[in-house]
C-alpha positions as CSV (number, residue, x, y, z in Angstrom):
1,M,14.0,7.8,-7.8
2,S,10.5,7.4,-6.5
3,Q,8.9,4.2,-5.5
4,T,5.3,3.1,-6.2
5,I,2.8,1.8,-3.7
6,L,0.0,-0.3,-5.1
7,F,-3.2,0.1,-3.1
8,V,-5.7,-2.7,-3.4
9,C,-9.3,-3.2,-2.2
10,A,-12.2,-5.3,-3.4
11,T,-13.3,-2.7,-6.0
12,G,-10.1,-0.6,-6.4
13,I,-12.1,2.5,-5.5
14,A,-13.4,3.1,-2.0
15,T,-11.2,1.9,0.9
16,S,-8.0,2.0,-1.2
17,T,-8.6,5.7,-1.8
18,A,-8.9,6.5,1.9
19,V,-5.8,4.4,2.8
20,A,-3.8,5.9,-0.1
21,E,-4.4,9.5,1.2
22,K,-3.2,8.6,4.7
23,V,-0.2,6.6,3.5
24,M,0.9,9.1,0.9
25,E,0.7,11.9,3.5
26,Y,2.7,9.9,6.0
27,C,5.4,8.9,3.5
28,K,5.8,12.6,2.5
29,E,6.2,13.5,6.2
30,Q,8.9,10.8,6.4
31,G,10.7,12.4,3.4
32,L,10.0,9.5,1.0
33,D,9.4,10.2,-2.7
34,V,6.5,7.9,-3.6
35,N,3.9,7.5,-6.3
36,Y,0.9,5.2,-6.1
37,S,-1.7,3.4,-8.1
38,Q,-4.9,1.6,-7.2
39,T,-6.4,-1.6,-8.4
40,N,-9.0,-4.2,-7.4
41,V,-7.9,-7.5,-5.9
42,A,-9.0,-9.6,-8.9
43,S,-6.6,-7.8,-11.3
44,L,-3.7,-7.7,-8.8
45,P,-1.5,-10.5,-10.2
46,S,-1.1,-8.7,-13.5
47,N,-0.7,-5.2,-12.0
48,T,2.3,-5.5,-9.7
49,E,5.0,-4.5,-12.2
50,G,6.9,-1.5,-11.0
51,A,5.3,-1.6,-7.5
52,A,7.6,-1.7,-4.4
53,I,4.8,-2.8,-2.0
54,V,1.1,-3.7,-2.0
55,V,-1.2,-2.2,0.7
56,S,-4.5,-4.0,0.8
57,T,-7.7,-3.6,2.7
58,T,-8.9,-7.0,1.6
59,K,-7.4,-10.5,1.7
60,V,-4.9,-11.1,-1.1
61,P,-5.2,-14.7,-2.2
62,Y,-2.1,-14.7,-4.4
63,E,1.6,-15.3,-3.8
64,L,3.3,-12.1,-5.0
65,D,7.0,-11.3,-5.3
66,I,6.7,-8.0,-3.4
67,P,5.6,-7.4,0.2
68,V,1.9,-7.2,1.0
69,V,0.8,-5.1,4.0
70,N,-2.7,-5.3,5.5
71,G,-4.0,-1.7,5.3
72,L,-7.3,-2.3,7.2
73,P,-5.9,-0.8,10.5
74,I,-5.6,2.5,8.6
75,I,-9.4,2.4,8.0
76,T,-10.3,1.3,11.6
77,G,-7.6,3.5,13.2
78,I,-6.6,0.6,15.5
79,G,-2.9,-0.1,15.0
80,E,-2.7,2.5,12.3
81,D,0.7,3.9,13.4
82,K,2.3,0.4,13.3
83,V,1.1,-0.2,9.8
84,L,2.3,3.2,8.6
85,E,5.7,2.6,10.2
86,K,5.9,-0.9,8.6
87,I,5.2,0.5,5.1
88,V,7.9,3.2,5.5
89,S,10.4,0.7,6.8
90,I,9.8,-1.7,3.9
91,L,10.2,1.2,1.4
92,K,13.4,2.5,3.1
93,A,14.8,-1.0,3.0
94,Q,14.2,-1.3,-0.7
95,K,15.9,1.9,-1.6
């Protein structure tokens, strides 16, 4: 059964798309079956149903019942590998 990653940025369009492409490619390389959706940070509290993890490029000012990972290093390239590994380890732990 595939898991869903919810990508979040200020608008739900720009940076979350760039991060989604890299994360999805990495997950596929790691043998994970994942889907994804995107949203803006304002609509996040009502959009987490079915998601295993949130990857955000902006500050998430809410308490959520699923893990939230800062995806900004994937945009900057600084610390990108650590973030990708963290995302995969969270997904594998939830299987």
